[in-house]
C-alpha positions as CSV (number, residue, x, y, z in Angstrom):
1,M,0.0,0.0,0.0
2,E,1.3,3.5,-0.9
3,W,2.2,5.6,2.1
4,Y,-0.6,8.2,1.4
5,Y,-3.3,5.5,1.3
6,A,-1.9,4.1,4.6
7,L,-1.9,7.6,6.2
8,F,-5.5,8.3,4.9
9,F,-6.7,4.9,6.1
10,L,-5.3,5.4,9.7
11,L,-6.4,9.0,10.0
12,A,-9.9,8.2,8.7
13,L,-10.3,5.4,11.2
14,V,-9.4,7.7,14.1
15,L,-11.5,10.6,13.0
16,G,-14.4,8.3,12.1
17,F,-14.5,6.9,15.6
18,M,-14.2,10.3,17.1
19,F,-17.0,11.7,14.8
20,V,-19.5,9.1,16.1
21,G,-18.7,10.1,19.7
22,V,-16.2,7.5,20.8
23,P,-13.9,9.0,23.5
24,V,-10.5,10.0,22.2
25,A,-8.4,7.3,24.0
26,L,-10.8,4.6,22.9
27,A,-11.0,5.9,19.4
28,F,-7.2,5.6,19.0
29,L,-7.2,2.1,20.6
30,A,-10.0,0.9,18.3
31,A,-8.3,2.4,15.2
32,N,-4.9,0.9,16.3
33,M,-6.4,-2.6,16.7
34,I,-7.8,-2.4,13.2
35,G,-4.6,-1.0,11.7
36,A,-2.5,-3.5,13.5
37,T,-4.6,-6.4,12.2
38,Y,-4.2,-5.1,8.7
39,F,-0.5,-4.0,8.7
40,M,1.0,-6.3,11.2
41,G,-1.2,-9.4,11.2
42,G,0.5,-11.2,8.3
43,N,-1.2,-14.2,6.7
44,G,-3.8,-16.5,8.2
45,S,-7.4,-16.2,9.4
46,I,-8.7,-12.9,10.7
47,F,-8.4,-14.1,14.3
48,V,-4.8,-15.1,13.8
49,Q,-4.0,-11.8,12.1
50,M,-5.7,-9.9,14.9
51,S,-3.9,-11.7,17.7
52,R,-0.6,-11.4,16.0
53,G,-0.9,-7.8,15.1
54,I,-2.4,-6.6,18.4
55,G,0.2,-8.6,20.4
56,Q,3.1,-7.0,18.5
57,L,1.6,-3.6,18.9
58,A,1.1,-4.1,22.6
59,N,4.7,-5.2,23.0
60,N,5.9,-2.0,21.3
61,A,3.6,0.3,23.3
62,I,3.8,-1.0,26.9
63,P,7.3,0.3,27.5
64,T,6.1,3.7,26.6
65,V,3.5,3.9,29.4
66,S,5.8,2.3,31.9
67,T,8.6,4.7,31.5
68,F,9.9,6.6,34.5
69,N,9.7,9.9,32.5
70,L,5.9,9.9,33.1
71,M,6.1,10.0,36.9
72,P,5.9,13.9,37.0
73,V,2.5,13.8,35.4
74,P,0.5,12.5,38.4
75,M,2.7,14.5,40.8
76,F,2.1,17.8,39.0
77,L,-1.6,17.1,38.7
78,L,-1.8,16.3,42.4
79,M,0.0,19.5,43.3
80,G,-2.6,21.5,41.4
81,E,-5.5,19.6,42.9
82,I,-4.3,20.1,46.5
83,F,-3.6,23.7,45.8
84,F,-7.1,24.2,44.6
85,H,-9.2,22.1,46.9
86,T,-7.4,23.2,50.1
87,G,-8.1,26.9,49.4
88,L,-4.4,27.9,49.2
89,A,-5.2,29.4,45.7
90,N,-7.8,31.7,47.2
91,K,-5.5,32.7,50.0
92,M,-2.7,33.7,47.5
93,F,-5.1,35.6,45.3
94,S,-6.5,37.6,48.2
95,A,-2.9,38.5,49.2
96,I,-1.9,39.6,45.7
97,D,-5.1,41.7,45.6
98,R,-4.2,43.6,48.8
99,L,-0.6,44.1,47.5
100,M,-1.8,45.8,44.3
101,G,-3.4,48.7,46.2
102,R,-5.0,51.4,44.0
103,L,-3.3,50.5,40.7
104,P,-5.6,51.3,37.7
105,G,-7.0,48.1,36.2
106,R,-5.9,46.5,39.5
107,L,-8.2,43.4,39.2
108,S,-7.0,42.7,35.7
109,F,-3.4,42.9,36.9
110,V,-4.3,40.7,39.9
111,T,-5.6,38.1,37.4
112,V,-2.3,38.1,35.4
113,A,-0.1,38.0,38.5
114,G,-2.2,35.5,40.5
115,G,-3.0,33.5,37.4
116,T,0.6,33.2,36.5
117,A,1.4,31.9,40.0
118,F,-1.6,29.6,40.0
119,A,-0.6,28.3,36.5
120,T,2.8,27.3,37.8
121,L,1.3,25.3,40.7
122,S,-1.6,23.8,38.9
123,G,-0.2,22.9,35.5
124,S,-3.9,22.8,34.3
125,S,-5.2,25.4,31.9
126,M,-8.8,24.4,32.3
127,G,-8.5,24.4,36.1
128,S,-6.7,27.8,36.1
129,T,-9.4,29.3,33.8
130,A,-12.3,27.9,35.9
131,L,-10.8,29.2,39.1
132,L,-9.9,32.6,37.8
133,G,-13.3,32.9,36.2
134,S,-15.3,32.0,39.3
135,L,-13.1,34.2,41.5
136,M,-12.4,37.3,39.5
137,V,-15.3,37.8,36.9
138,P,-18.0,38.5,39.5
139,E,-15.8,40.9,41.4
140,M,-14.7,42.7,38.2
141,Q,-18.3,43.0,36.9
142,K,-19.4,44.4,40.3
143,R,-16.7,47.1,40.0
144,G,-17.9,48.1,36.6
145,Y,-15.1,46.5,34.5
146,K,-16.0,46.0,30.8
147,K,-16.4,42.5,29.6
148,H,-13.1,42.4,27.6
149,M,-11.1,43.6,30.6
150,A,-12.6,40.9,32.8
151,I,-12.6,37.9,30.4
152,G,-9.4,38.6,28.3
153,P,-6.8,38.3,31.1
154,I,-8.3,35.1,32.4
155,L,-8.2,33.5,29.0
156,G,-4.6,34.6,28.5
157,T,-3.2,33.5,31.8
158,G,-5.1,30.2,31.7
159,G,-2.9,29.1,28.8
160,L,0.3,29.9,30.8
161,A,-0.1,26.6,32.6
162,M,1.2,24.9,29.4
163,L,4.5,26.8,29.4
164,I,5.5,27.5,33.0
165,P,6.6,24.4,34.9
166,P,5.3,22.3,36.4
167,S,3.4,21.6,33.2
168,A,1.8,18.1,32.9
169,L,1.2,18.8,29.2
170,A,4.9,19.6,28.6
171,V,5.8,16.2,30.3
172,L,3.3,14.4,28.0
173,L,4.7,16.2,24.9
174,A,8.3,15.4,25.9
175,T,7.4,11.7,26.4
176,L,5.5,11.4,23.2
177,A,8.3,13.1,21.2
178,S,11.1,11.3,23.1
179,L,12.6,14.6,24.4
180,D,14.4,15.4,27.6
181,V,11.6,16.1,30.0
182,G,13.6,18.4,32.2
183,A,15.0,20.5,29.3
184,L,11.5,21.1,27.9
185,L,10.1,22.1,31.3
186,I,12.9,24.5,31.9
187,A,12.7,25.9,28.3
188,G,9.2,27.1,29.0
189,V,10.1,29.3,32.0
190,V,11.4,32.4,30.2
191,P,8.8,32.4,27.4
192,G,6.1,31.9,30.0
193,L,7.2,34.8,32.1
194,L,7.7,37.0,29.0
195,L,4.2,36.2,27.9
196,A,2.8,37.2,31.3
197,C,4.7,40.6,30.9
198,F,3.1,41.0,27.5
199,Y,-0.3,40.5,29.0
200,A,0.4,43.1,31.7
201,I,1.6,45.7,29.1
202,L,-1.5,45.0,27.0
203,I,-3.8,45.6,30.1
204,L,-1.9,48.9,30.8
205,I,-2.4,50.0,27.2
206,M,-6.1,49.2,27.3
207,C,-6.5,51.2,30.6
208,L,-4.7,54.2,29.0
209,I,-6.9,54.0,25.8
210,D,-10.1,53.6,27.7
211,P,-10.0,54.4,31.4
212,D,-13.7,53.5,31.8
213,A,-12.9,49.9,30.8
214,A,-11.5,49.4,34.3
215,P,-12.9,52.1,36.7
216,S,-10.8,53.0,39.7
217,Y,-12.3,52.6,43.2
218,D,-11.2,53.1,46.8
219,V,-9.7,50.2,48.5
220,E,-8.5,49.8,52.0
221,S,-4.8,50.6,52.0
222,A,-2.3,48.3,53.6
223,T,0.6,49.4,55.7
224,W,4.1,48.4,54.8
225,G,4.1,45.9,57.6
226,Q,0.9,44.4,56.4
227,R,2.2,44.2,52.9
228,A,5.4,42.5,54.1
229,R,3.4,39.9,56.1
230,L,1.1,39.2,53.1
231,L,4.1,38.7,50.8
232,L,6.1,36.5,53.3
233,V,3.1,34.5,54.6
234,D,0.6,34.2,51.8
235,V,2.6,34.5,48.5
236,L,6.3,33.6,48.8
237,P,5.7,30.1,50.4
238,M,3.5,29.1,47.4
239,I,6.0,30.6,44.8
240,S,8.9,28.9,46.6
241,I,7.5,25.5,45.7
242,V,7.7,26.3,42.0
243,V,11.2,27.9,42.3
244,G,12.4,24.9,44.2
245,V,11.1,22.5,41.5
246,I,12.8,24.6,38.7
247,L,16.1,24.9,40.6
248,L,16.2,21.1,41.3
249,I,15.8,20.3,37.6
250,L,18.0,23.2,36.4
251,N,21.0,22.3,38.6
252,G,20.7,18.6,38.1
253,W,20.1,18.0,41.8
254,A,17.1,15.9,41.1
255,T,15.4,14.3,38.1
256,P,12.0,15.8,36.9
257,S,10.2,12.9,38.6
258,E,12.0,13.5,41.9
259,S,11.5,17.3,41.6
260,A,7.8,16.7,41.0
261,A,7.6,14.6,44.2
262,F,9.4,17.4,46.1
263,G,6.8,19.9,44.8
264,C,3.9,17.6,45.8
265,V,5.2,17.1,49.3
266,G,5.9,20.9,49.6
267,V,2.3,21.7,48.7
268,L,1.0,19.1,51.2
269,L,3.2,20.5,53.9
270,L,1.9,24.0,53.2
271,A,-1.7,22.8,53.4
272,V,-0.9,21.2,56.8
273,L,0.9,24.3,58.1
274,Y,-2.0,26.6,57.1
275,G,-4.5,24.1,58.6
276,R,-6.3,23.7,55.2
277,L,-5.7,19.9,54.7
278,T,-8.7,17.8,55.6
279,W,-9.5,14.2,54.7
280,D,-12.3,15.3,52.4
281,N,-10.2,17.7,50.3
282,F,-7.3,15.2,50.2
283,V,-9.6,12.5,48.8
284,K,-11.0,15.0,46.2
285,S,-7.4,16.0,45.2
286,V,-6.2,12.4,44.8
287,T,-9.4,11.4,42.9
288,G,-9.1,14.3,40.5
289,A,-5.4,13.6,39.8
290,L,-6.1,9.9,39.4
291,R,-8.9,10.5,36.9
292,V,-6.7,12.8,34.7
293,T,-3.6,10.5,35.0
294,T,-5.6,7.5,33.9
295,M,-6.9,9.3,30.8
296,A,-3.4,10.6,30.0
297,L,-1.9,7.1,30.2
298,L,-4.6,5.7,27.9
299,I,-4.0,8.5,25.4
300,I,-0.2,7.9,25.6
301,F,-0.7,4.2,24.9
302,G,-2.9,5.1,22.0
303,S,-0.3,7.5,20.6
304,A,2.5,5.1,21.0
305,T,0.7,2.4,19.0
306,F,-0.5,5.0,16.4
307,S,3.2,6.1,15.9
308,A,4.3,2.5,15.5
309,L,1.6,1.9,12.9
310,L,2.6,5.1,11.0
311,A,6.2,3.9,11.0
312,F,5.4,0.3,10.1
313,S,3.1,1.2,7.2
314,G,5.6,3.7,5.8
315,A,3.2,6.6,6.2
316,S,5.7,8.6,8.4
317,S,8.7,8.3,6.1
318,G,6.6,8.9,3.0
319,L,5.0,12.0,4.5
320,I,8.5,13.4,5.5
321,R,9.8,12.7,2.0
322,F,6.7,14.4,0.5
323,A,7.0,17.5,2.8
324,T,10.7,18.0,2.3
325,G,10.4,17.4,-1.5
326,F,8.9,20.9,-2.0
327,D,12.2,22.5,-1.2
328,L,10.5,25.1,1.0
329,D,12.4,27.2,3.5
330,P,12.3,25.5,6.9
331,I,10.6,28.5,8.5
332,V,7.8,28.3,5.9
333,M,7.4,24.6,6.9
334,L,7.4,25.6,10.6
335,L,4.6,28.2,9.9
336,V,2.6,25.5,8.0
337,M,2.8,23.1,11.0
338,F,1.9,26.0,13.3
339,G,-1.1,26.8,11.2
340,I,-2.3,23.2,11.2
341,L,-2.2,23.1,15.0
342,L,-4.2,26.3,15.2
343,I,-6.8,24.9,12.8
344,L,-7.0,21.6,14.6
345,G,-7.5,23.6,17.9
346,M,-10.8,24.9,16.6
347,F,-12.2,21.4,16.6
348,M,-10.1,19.2,18.9
349,D,-8.7,19.1,22.4
350,Q,-5.0,19.5,22.9
351,L,-4.2,15.8,23.8
352,S,-6.0,14.7,20.6
353,M,-3.9,17.2,18.6
354,M,-0.7,15.9,20.1
355,L,-1.7,12.3,19.3
356,L,-2.3,13.2,15.6
357,T,0.7,15.5,15.0
358,V,3.6,14.5,17.2
359,P,4.4,11.3,15.3
360,V,4.7,13.4,12.1
361,F,5.8,16.9,13.1
362,F,8.7,16.0,15.3
363,P,10.5,13.7,12.8
364,L,9.9,16.4,10.2
365,A,11.3,19.1,12.5
366,E,14.4,17.0,13.1
367,T,14.8,16.5,9.3
368,L,14.5,20.3,8.8
369,G,17.3,20.8,11.3
370,F,15.3,22.4,14.1
371,D,16.3,22.1,17.8
372,L,13.6,19.8,19.1
373,I,13.4,21.5,22.5
374,W,12.9,24.8,20.8
375,F,10.3,23.2,18.5
376,G,8.6,21.7,21.6
377,V,8.2,25.2,23.1
378,I,6.7,26.4,19.8
379,T,4.3,23.5,19.8
380,L,3.3,24.2,23.4
381,L,2.6,27.8,22.4
382,A,0.5,26.7,19.4
383,L,-1.5,24.4,21.7
384,E,-1.9,27.4,24.1
385,I,-3.2,29.7,21.4
386,S,-5.5,27.0,20.0
387,F,-7.1,26.7,23.4
388,T,-8.6,30.1,22.7
389,T,-9.0,29.9,19.0
390,P,-12.6,30.7,17.9
391,P,-15.0,29.2,17.4
392,F,-14.4,26.0,19.4
393,G,-11.3,26.6,21.6
394,L,-11.8,24.7,24.8
395,L,-11.0,27.6,27.2
396,L,-13.7,29.6,25.4
397,F,-16.4,27.2,26.6
398,V,-14.9,26.9,30.1
399,M,-15.0,30.7,30.2
400,K,-18.6,30.7,29.1
401,G,-19.5,28.3,31.8
402,V,-18.2,30.6,34.6
403,S,-19.2,33.9,33.1
404,A,-22.2,36.0,34.3
405,P,-25.6,35.5,32.6
406,G,-25.8,37.6,29.4
407,T,-22.2,37.0,28.3
408,T,-22.3,35.9,24.7
409,M,-19.7,33.8,22.8
410,R,-19.0,36.9,20.7
411,D,-18.0,38.8,23.9
412,I,-15.6,36.0,24.7
413,Y,-14.1,35.8,21.2
414,V,-13.5,39.6,21.1
415,A,-11.8,39.5,24.6
416,A,-9.6,36.6,23.5
417,I,-8.1,38.1,20.3
418,P,-5.7,40.7,21.8
419,F,-4.2,38.1,24.2
420,M,-3.9,35.6,21.3
421,A,-1.9,38.4,19.5
422,C,0.5,38.6,22.4
423,S,1.1,34.8,22.1
424,M,1.7,35.2,18.3
425,L,4.2,38.0,19.0
426,L,6.1,35.7,21.4
427,V,6.2,33.0,18.6
428,G,7.7,35.5,16.3
429,L,10.3,36.5,18.9
430,L,11.2,32.8,19.5
431,I,11.7,32.3,15.7
432,V,14.0,35.3,15.5
433,W,15.8,34.6,18.9
434,P,15.6,30.9,19.7
435,D,17.8,31.5,22.8
436,I,14.7,33.0,24.6
437,A,13.8,29.3,25.1
438,L,17.2,27.6,24.9
439,W,19.2,29.9,27.2
440,L,18.0,28.5,30.5
441,P,18.3,24.8,29.6
442,S,21.8,25.4,28.4
443,L,22.8,26.5,31.9
444,G,22.3,23.0,33.1
445,D,24.5,21.4,30.5
């Protein structure tokens, strides 16, 4: 079978199952079973072909889901769940709110500052957006903020969870693409913080252009002693967990898995010290982390088998030969791949996009001579932007669910666009100056 027929056959199977409503992980598993029977089954009856093909496929995929590199995923997820369910997130947001004082557009800046901190601890874009929406939108609307000033910063900072470690999605991407997990996690630090600064500048410009978009109001001023206490007691202990995780990985003192365990224990200790840890919220935290981890492992298993099928059928090598045969500039090919991710983000969730594109895009990127860690950061940014790509970006619907009655999808689309533009600006800067992403990982070499 020609490579393009094989590629079309496998993609059609996956998309067909997803179209009829089969969950993503099960859609890939079902498509892989059919593909393995056809491509790997050899001769004999259909039952012999099925058992032979599926057995060979399982032997290839099981080592992928049993690798030590995946250990950070449940740890990072558990960190975020504990941080959320114990109320430590609310405590940190309240402190940042008091520290901002009478700053114009204060609540929008609180959203960016607190959202960036929460993104680093949760690693979950959906969780970050849901928390920020439920906490900040009612308060901003009560203070007379226009909808784009209330919704836009939340949509922007929700995506920071993909870039700033600990990011469970970055670990999954590194595992699927066979990258150094620690290097990819560290590579997202500077771009993530730079993006948060872009958001803050954007909010400042919006406030200067239209002061009525974020009306000022009197707030109770805090003394310098109160500010110091808020910073030392309610903010720095939370941030120190993230800094500790990053330093452990950067200096090579611990593996990403060991660093994730350190972070998880650190958040648990903080919850105990603040008297916020109860049996009920601990069970909720573990259950939430377990649910997402199980789904992630199923998806990784499906991706590993799908990659093996693409390679075995010749679809991967054929597509790479086809793509490189146009003799296009590598940057043009990068933009094409970036555009494909944005289009897929209108209709699919991020894990599904990774399953479909990683087996093809990363070998192609290596062939084009790209640094794969740098390309991984670009991919994470594309996933982050696609989270808010109209009309079906996942964070748009999360935002709709936590917004006040009367908020239309058009309001949410309009609010998202300027923050998407900031992310696109960062992509351009990364293309021109790759060291924005590669400088920090190089320190650990």
